[in-house]
Z-matrix of the N, CA and C atoms (Angstrom, degrees):
N
C 1 1.462
C 2 1.518 1 112.73
N 3 1.302 2 116.39 1 -29.24
C 4 1.456 3 120.83 2 178.92
C 5 1.517 4 109.35 3 -76.99
N 6 1.311 5 116.00 4 136.54
C 7 1.450 6 122.23 5 177.69
C 8 1.521 7 109.61 6 -119.98
N 9 1.318 8 115.75 7 133.97
C 10 1.451 9 121.66 8 176.93
C 11 1.522 10 108.51 9 -107.87
N 12 1.316 11 116.44 10 124.35
C 13 1.454 12 121.98 11 -179.04
C 14 1.523 13 108.85 12 -114.18
N 15 1.326 14 115.40 13 118.93
C 16 1.449 15 121.64 14 -178.14
C 17 1.522 16 111.28 15 -101.24
N 18 1.312 17 115.46 16 152.74
C 19 1.450 18 121.60 17 175.36
C 20 1.522 19 109.44 18 -156.71
N 21 1.321 20 116.15 19 166.16
C 22 1.451 21 121.31 20 173.27
C 23 1.511 22 116.11 21 108.18
N 24 1.313 23 117.87 22 -6.80
C 25 1.448 24 119.89 23 178.75
C 26 1.516 25 111.82 24 -72.09
N 27 1.322 26 115.17 25 170.16
C 28 1.447 27 119.77 26 179.31
C 29 1.505 28 112.28 27 162.07
N 30 1.320 29 114.89 28 -167.91
C 31 1.455 30 122.86 29 179.62
C 32 1.520 31 109.53 30 -100.33
N 33 1.316 32 115.61 31 131.41
C 34 1.459 33 120.90 32 -179.71
C 35 1.522 34 109.18 33 -143.11
N 36 1.320 35 116.11 34 149.95
C 37 1.455 36 120.69 35 177.70
C 38 1.518 37 111.32 36 -78.34
N 39 1.326 38 117.52 37 154.40
C 40 1.463 39 119.43 38 174.95
C 41 1.516 40 111.37 39 -52.94
N 42 1.318 41 115.62 40 137.14
C 43 1.448 42 121.58 41 -176.33
C 44 1.510 43 114.21 42 89.64
N 45 1.313 44 116.58 43 -9.63
C 46 1.446 45 121.09 44 -179.41
C 47 1.510 46 113.06 45 -82.48
N 48 1.325 47 115.14 46 -174.85
C 49 1.458 48 121.75 47 -176.00
C 50 1.516 49 111.46 48 -133.71
N 51 1.312 50 115.12 49 151.76
C 52 1.451 51 123.64 50 172.29
C 53 1.516 52 108.26 51 -143.78
N 54 1.321 53 115.61 52 153.91
C 55 1.452 54 120.67 53 173.11
C 56 1.517 55 109.38 54 -125.50
N 57 1.314 56 115.79 55 121.29
C 58 1.447 57 122.17 56 177.52
C 59 1.525 58 110.02 57 -95.16
N 60 1.320 59 115.32 58 145.95
C 61 1.454 60 121.29 59 177.33
C 62 1.518 61 109.75 60 -127.70
N 63 1.306 62 115.77 61 148.44
C 64 1.449 63 121.74 62 176.70
C 65 1.515 64 108.40 63 -144.26
N 66 1.316 65 116.20 64 118.97
C 67 1.455 66 121.86 65 -178.92
C 68 1.520 67 110.38 66 -111.29
N 69 1.304 68 115.77 67 131.42
C 70 1.456 69 122.38 68 178.34
C 71 1.519 70 109.67 69 -97.46
N 72 1.310 71 116.40 70 120.61
C 73 1.453 72 121.22 71 178.46
C 74 1.520 73 110.16 72 -86.75
N 75 1.322 74 115.33 73 168.31
C 76 1.445 75 120.62 74 178.84
C 77 1.516 76 112.30 75 99.40
N 78 1.311 77 113.94 76 -177.36
C 79 1.455 78 120.40 77 -178.60
C 80 1.520 79 109.78 78 -154.61
N 81 1.310 80 115.46 79 175.07
C 82 1.449 81 120.80 80 178.13
C 83 1.513 82 114.36 81 80.31
N 84 1.311 83 116.94 82 16.06
C 85 1.456 84 120.47 83 -179.95
C 86 1.516 85 110.72 84 -130.23
N 87 1.309 86 114.41 85 162.15
C 88 1.450 87 122.63 86 172.98
C 89 1.518 88 108.41 87 -118.75
N 90 1.311 89 116.78 88 133.21
C 91 1.451 90 121.30 89 -178.59
C 92 1.520 91 109.88 90 -88.29
N 93 1.310 92 114.82 91 123.28
C 94 1.450 93 120.84 92 178.84
C 95 1.527 94 112.24 93 -87.11
N 96 1.315 95 115.28 94 -37.24
C 97 1.455 96 120.81 95 -174.77
C 98 1.513 97 109.71 96 -157.11
N 99 1.309 98 116.50 97 138.31
C 100 1.451 99 122.56 98 172.39
C 101 1.519 100 107.69 99 -124.38
N 102 1.304 101 115.82 100 142.12
C 103 1.454 102 118.98 101 -174.47
C 104 1.517 103 111.07 102 -151.03
N 105 1.316 104 113.85 103 162.07
C 106 1.454 105 121.98 104 172.42
C 107 1.519 106 109.49 105 -118.30
N 108 1.317 107 115.31 106 132.54
C 109 1.447 108 123.02 107 174.54
C 110 1.521 109 108.48 108 -118.76
N 111 1.312 110 116.07 109 161.93
C 112 1.450 111 119.18 110 174.64
C 113 1.523 112 110.11 111 -141.60
N 114 1.320 113 114.31 112 153.78
C 115 1.446 114 120.81 113 -178.19
C 116 1.521 115 109.62 114 -145.58
N 117 1.312 116 115.54 115 118.67
C 118 1.450 117 121.89 116 174.83
C 119 1.526 118 108.82 117 -90.61
N 120 1.336 119 118.33 118 157.90
C 121 1.468 120 120.37 119 -179.73
C 122 1.519 121 112.13 120 -54.96
N 123 1.325 122 115.59 121 130.84
C 124 1.450 123 121.16 122 179.25
C 125 1.509 124 115.44 123 76.32
N 126 1.313 125 117.26 124 3.53
C 127 1.452 126 120.73 125 -178.34
C 128 1.523 127 111.45 126 -116.55
N 129 1.302 128 115.01 127 165.08
C 130 1.451 129 122.27 128 179.10
C 131 1.525 130 110.67 129 -76.10
N 132 1.311 131 115.63 130 152.02
C 133 1.450 132 120.42 131 175.30
C 134 1.525 133 109.05 132 -80.23
N 135 1.310 134 116.29 133 125.54
C 136 1.456 135 121.50 134 -176.19
C 137 1.519 136 111.14 135 -127.12
N 138 1.315 137 115.26 136 150.62
C 139 1.451 138 120.50 137 178.88
C 140 1.520 139 109.98 138 -71.99
N 141 1.309 140 115.73 139 139.54
C 142 1.453 141 123.14 140 177.82
C 143 1.519 142 110.89 141 -103.91
N 144 1.316 143 115.76 142 -47.89
C 145 1.458 144 121.84 143 -178.22
C 146 1.511 145 108.94 144 -157.83
N 147 1.315 146 115.91 145 152.04
C 148 1.457 147 121.03 146 -179.86
C 149 1.517 148 109.55 147 -145.31
N 150 1.319 149 114.57 148 151.63
C 151 1.455 150 120.65 149 176.05
C 152 1.519 151 108.03 150 -138.71
N 153 1.316 152 116.48 151 131.89
C 154 1.448 153 122.30 152 -177.24
C 155 1.517 154 110.76 153 -94.93
N 156 1.323 155 115.26 154 176.84
C 157 1.457 156 120.49 155 -175.39
C 158 1.518 157 113.05 156 -63.41
N 159 1.321 158 116.71 157 -27.35
C 160 1.461 159 119.68 158 178.84
C 161 1.525 160 113.02 159 -89.77
N 162 1.331 161 116.87 160 5.09
C 163 1.446 162 121.31 161 177.31
C 164 1.510 163 115.61 162 91.47
N 165 1.301 164 117.51 163 0.19
C 166 1.453 165 120.71 164 178.34
C 167 1.525 166 110.26 165 -68.43
N 168 1.325 167 116.93 166 136.99
C 169 1.457 168 121.87 167 -177.36
C 170 1.518 169 111.52 168 -119.71
N 171 1.326 170 114.63 169 152.25
C 172 1.450 171 122.24 170 175.11
C 173 1.520 172 108.52 171 -140.64
N 174 1.326 173 115.60 172 147.16
C 175 1.453 174 121.60 173 -177.28
C 176 1.514 175 110.79 174 -134.49
N 177 1.312 176 114.68 175 146.88
C 178 1.448 177 119.18 176 168.65
C 179 1.524 178 109.09 177 -65.56
N 180 1.317 179 115.96 178 145.21
C 181 1.451 180 119.87 179 -177.85
C 182 1.517 181 113.60 180 -57.74
N 183 1.319 182 116.90 181 -30.77
C 184 1.452 183 121.18 182 -176.92
C 185 1.526 184 113.40 183 -71.34
N 186 1.329 185 117.26 184 -17.14
C 187 1.465 186 120.13 185 -177.39
C 188 1.517 187 112.80 186 -118.11
N 189 1.299 188 117.39 187 -8.40
C 190 1.459 189 120.75 188 -177.41
C 191 1.525 190 110.43 189 -59.26
N 192 1.315 191 115.14 190 132.39
C 193 1.448 192 121.05 191 -177.17
C 194 1.509 193 113.98 192 91.10
N 195 1.327 194 117.03 193 -14.88
C 196 1.460 195 121.64 194 179.29
C 197 1.520 196 112.80 195 -113.03
N 198 1.329 197 116.29 196 -34.86
C 199 1.456 198 121.44 197 -178.05
C 200 1.522 199 109.92 198 -107.30
N 201 1.314 200 115.72 199 149.69
C 202 1.454 201 121.58 200 176.30
C 203 1.521 202 109.49 201 -134.98
N 204 1.320 203 116.46 202 125.50
C 205 1.451 204 120.92 203 175.52
C 206 1.521 205 108.72 204 -98.80
N 207 1.310 206 116.05 205 140.18
C 208 1.452 207 121.31 206 178.60
C 209 1.523 208 108.82 207 -147.73
N 210 1.304 209 115.63 208 171.88
C 211 1.460 210 119.70 209 -178.16
C 212 1.514 211 111.14 210 -144.10
N 213 1.307 212 114.91 211 157.23
C 214 1.448 213 123.01 212 170.96
C 215 1.516 214 105.61 213 -122.33
N 216 1.307 215 116.51 214 99.72
C 217 1.456 216 120.78 215 -174.14
C 218 1.532 217 112.65 216 -62.55
N 219 1.316 218 116.40 217 -35.86
C 220 1.457 219 119.86 218 -179.70
C 221 1.520 220 112.05 219 -63.98
N 222 1.320 221 116.79 220 -29.01
C 223 1.459 222 121.90 221 -178.86
C 224 1.522 223 113.13 222 -102.89
N 225 1.328 224 116.95 223 0.93
C 226 1.465 225 121.21 224 -174.91
C 227 1.525 226 111.08 225 49.87
N 228 1.303 227 115.06 226 47.21
C 229 1.450 228 121.63 227 -174.86
C 230 1.523 229 110.52 228 -125.93
N 231 1.311 230 115.05 229 138.72
C 232 1.450 231 121.82 230 175.55
C 233 1.519 232 108.49 231 -117.80
N 234 1.330 233 115.95 232 144.86
C 235 1.446 234 122.18 233 -178.90
C 236 1.517 235 110.09 234 -123.36
N 237 1.304 236 114.81 235 154.10
C 238 1.450 237 120.95 236 171.26
C 239 1.521 238 107.68 237 -131.55
N 240 1.316 239 115.69 238 107.56
C 241 1.453 240 121.37 239 175.41
C 242 1.512 241 108.21 240 -87.54
N 243 1.311 242 116.64 241 119.94
C 244 1.453 243 122.33 242 -175.67
C 245 1.522 244 108.79 243 -115.30
N 246 1.311 245 115.80 244 114.81
C 247 1.455 246 122.21 245 178.87
C 248 1.522 247 110.22 246 -115.66
N 249 1.317 248 115.32 247 164.44
C 250 1.465 249 121.46 248 178.85
C 251 1.517 250 111.37 249 48.89
N 252 1.302 251 116.00 250 48.27
C 253 1.458 252 120.72 251 -174.83
C 254 1.521 253 112.02 252 -65.74
N 255 1.313 254 114.10 253 144.74
C 256 1.454 255 123.02 254 -179.63
C 257 1.521 256 109.81 255 -119.14
N 258 1.330 257 117.75 256 156.72
C 259 1.466 258 119.41 257 176.98
C 260 1.525 259 112.99 258 -55.35
N 261 1.313 260 118.00 259 -33.40
C 262 1.449 261 120.83 260 179.75
C 263 1.523 262 113.64 261 -70.98
N 264 1.320 263 117.20 262 -7.69
C 265 1.459 264 120.95 263 172.80
C 266 1.524 265 112.19 264 -80.25
N 267 1.312 266 117.00 265 -8.34
C 268 1.455 267 121.25 266 -179.83
C 269 1.523 268 110.42 267 -61.35
N 270 1.320 269 115.93 268 124.80
C 271 1.455 270 121.67 269 -177.46
C 272 1.520 271 108.97 270 -178.38
N 273 1.314 272 115.39 271 171.31
C 274 1.450 273 120.72 272 166.24
C 275 1.521 274 107.33 273 -88.23
N 276 1.307 275 116.07 274 126.52
C 277 1.453 276 121.62 275 -178.42
C 278 1.520 277 109.69 276 -101.32
N 279 1.319 278 115.39 277 130.60
C 280 1.451 279 122.30 278 -176.83
C 281 1.519 280 110.71 279 -118.12
N 282 1.294 281 115.13 280 133.91
C 283 1.450 282 121.74 281 172.13
C 284 1.530 283 109.27 282 -84.03
N 285 1.304 284 116.57 283 140.84
C 286 1.457 285 122.27 284 177.31
C 287 1.518 286 109.45 285 -134.16
N 288 1.321 287 115.26 286 136.62
C 289 1.459 288 120.72 287 179.83
C 290 1.514 289 109.45 288 -131.89
N 291 1.304 290 115.77 289 131.32
C 292 1.458 291 122.58 290 170.38
C 293 1.521 292 106.49 291 -107.89
N 294 1.322 293 115.93 292 122.52
C 295 1.450 294 120.29 293 -176.23
C 296 1.521 295 111.03 294 -135.88
N 297 1.316 296 114.60 295 168.24
C 298 1.456 297 121.63 296 -178.83
C 299 1.516 298 110.30 297 -130.19
N 300 1.326 299 115.05 298 138.45
C 301 1.454 300 122.29 299 168.57
C 302 1.521 301 107.16 300 -102.72
N 303 1.298 302 115.98 301 117.91
C 304 1.453 303 119.44 302 -177.50
C 305 1.516 304 111.00 303 63.23
N 306 1.317 305 115.19 304 -137.11
C 307 1.452 306 121.23 305 -178.78
C 308 1.519 307 110.72 306 -108.59
N 309 1.311 308 116.02 307 119.38
C 310 1.452 309 121.67 308 170.84
C 311 1.514 310 117.39 309 86.56
N 312 1.320 311 118.21 310 -7.72
C 313 1.461 312 120.94 311 179.60
C 314 1.525 313 108.86 312 -93.74
N 315 1.312 314 115.31 313 91.59
C 316 1.455 315 122.04 314 -174.05
C 317 1.523 316 110.72 315 -98.91
N 318 1.321 317 116.23 316 135.26
C 319 1.456 318 121.90 317 179.51
C 320 1.521 319 110.46 318 -132.71
N 321 1.312 320 115.02 319 156.52
C 322 1.455 321 123.28 320 -177.51
C 323 1.526 322 108.90 321 -123.94
N 324 1.328 323 117.14 322 129.67
C 325 1.460 324 121.93 323 -178.02
C 326 1.517 325 110.97 324 -130.24
N 327 1.338 326 114.55 325 149.03
C 328 1.458 327 122.27 326 179.52
C 329 1.515 328 110.93 327 -122.16
N 330 1.313 329 115.50 328 143.08
C 331 1.448 330 120.91 329 171.68
C 332 1.510 331 111.29 330 -78.47
N 333 1.331 332 115.72 331 176.00
C 334 1.465 333 120.50 332 -175.49
C 335 1.522 334 113.44 333 -79.51
N 336 1.302 335 117.29 334 -14.12
C 337 1.447 336 122.03 335 -178.42
C 338 1.513 337 112.02 336 93.29
N 339 1.315 338 115.66 337 144.00
C 340 1.459 339 121.48 338 176.02
C 341 1.523 340 108.75 339 -136.20
N 342 1.320 341 115.88 340 134.29
C 343 1.458 342 121.30 341 -174.96
C 344 1.524 343 110.96 342 -79.68
N 345 1.316 344 115.10 343 130.38
C 346 1.458 345 122.24 344 171.98
C 347 1.519 346 107.59 345 -118.84
N 348 1.311 347 116.24 346 121.92
C 349 1.452 348 121.53 347 179.67
C 350 1.518 349 109.08 348 -122.97
N 351 1.318 350 115.89 349 123.14
C 352 1.457 351 122.29 350 179.27
C 353 1.522 352 107.55 351 -112.62
N 354 1.306 353 116.35 352 110.25
C 355 1.454 354 120.58 353 -173.60
C 356 1.520 355 110.57 354 -157.85
N 357 1.333 356 115.19 355 150.90
C 358 1.452 357 121.49 356 174.51
C 359 1.515 358 111.70 357 -83.22
């Protein structure tokens, strides 16, 4: 029932910046974790950054220091600020949310993906 809507992808030059957004629709749930994953053609989907309900963040080593994940709890929205972008950051970026309805009913949802292309 929950829908994740992503936006903010596009084409950017190396060294540039983009900000991705992902909004979770619906109500009656609590978000345990929000994260961004990415997948390049022919490659596995891997986590880029994650933020938990208490605000704790984690980053893949390849993006640490360049990307920042944040959230707006009132809007059920997670952001990924991407700075100093490199060509190897090119991928489809997917929002992922782990949430709970009531106690113990945990569900996992994925966004539709947004293309990020870093190229000259």
